[in-house]
C-alpha positions in Angstrom: 123.6 141.2 147.9 124.1 139.0 144.7 122.2 136.2 143.9 123.5 133.4 141.5 121.5 131.3 139.7 123.0 127.8 138.3 121.4 125.8 136.0 122.4 122.3 135.3 124.4 121.7 132.4 122.7 119.9 129.9 124.4 116.7 128.3 126.2 117.3 125.4 125.4 115.6 122.1 128.5 113.4 122.2 126.9 111.7 125.1 123.6 111.2 123.5 125.1 110.0 120.4 125.2 106.2 121.4 121.5 106.2 122.0 121.0 107.5 118.5 123.3 105.5 117.0 121.5 102.5 118.4 117.8 103.9 117.1 119.5 104.5 113.7 120.6 100.7 113.5 117.3 99.5 114.7 115.4 101.7 112.2 117.9 100.7 109.2 117.3 97.0 110.0 113.6 97.7 109.9 113.5 99.9 106.8 115.5 96.9 104.6 112.7 94.6 104.8 109.9 97.4 103.8 112.2 98.1 100.9 112.1 94.5 100.0 108.4 94.1 100.3 107.8 97.4 98.1 110.3 95.8 95.7 108.3 92.8 95.4 105.2 94.9 95.0 106.4 96.8 92.2 107.5 93.7 90.4 104.0 92.1 91.1 102.7 95.2 89.5 104.9 94.7 86.2 104.2 91.0 86.2 100.3 91.7 86.4 100.6 94.4 83.4 102.4 91.6 81.4 99.8 89.2 82.2 102.0 86.9 83.9 100.4 87.1 87.3 97.0 87.9 88.7 95.7 91.3 88.9 97.4 93.6 91.4 95.7 94.1 94.8 95.4 97.9 94.5 93.7 98.8 91.1 93.4 102.5 91.0 95.2 105.3 92.7 98.9 106.5 93.4 100.1 103.2 94.5 98.9 101.2 91.7 101.7 102.2 89.4 104.8 100.0 89.4 107.2 103.1 89.4 105.7 104.4 92.7 106.6 101.0 94.1 110.2 100.7 92.9 111.0 104.4 93.8 109.7 103.8 97.1 111.9 101.0 97.7 115.0 102.6 96.3 114.2 105.6 98.8 113.6 103.0 101.9 116.8 101.1 101.0 118.7 104.6 100.8 117.3 105.8 104.0 118.6 102.3 105.5 122.1 102.9 104.1 122.3 106.4 105.5 121.2 105.5 108.7 123.3 102.4 108.9 126.4 104.5 108.0 125.3 107.2 111.0 124.8 104.0 113.2 128.3 102.5 112.6 129.9 105.7 113.2 131.6 108.3 111.3 134.9 106.6 111.0 133.7 103.4 109.3 131.7 103.1 106.2 128.3 100.6 106.2 128.4 97.5 104.4 
């Protein structure tokens, strides 16, 4: 006597891609304002160093440097563009 056990087939990646693309578009939409806030904090730190603005909110530590904030803004914007490109599909480029 032979017993065959059949497992249900898992959904392929192509079926789940639509959900992943929607999530990628949502995260990309949220990363762009975060990048703008990080850039604003970097510019505030530069203005505080030049005595054009009041003192910066974070006086010491790693986040007290303007380079960290501008690098974070660039990194967040890059991730947003990559996720936006993935969310729009492989055939089209994101704008």
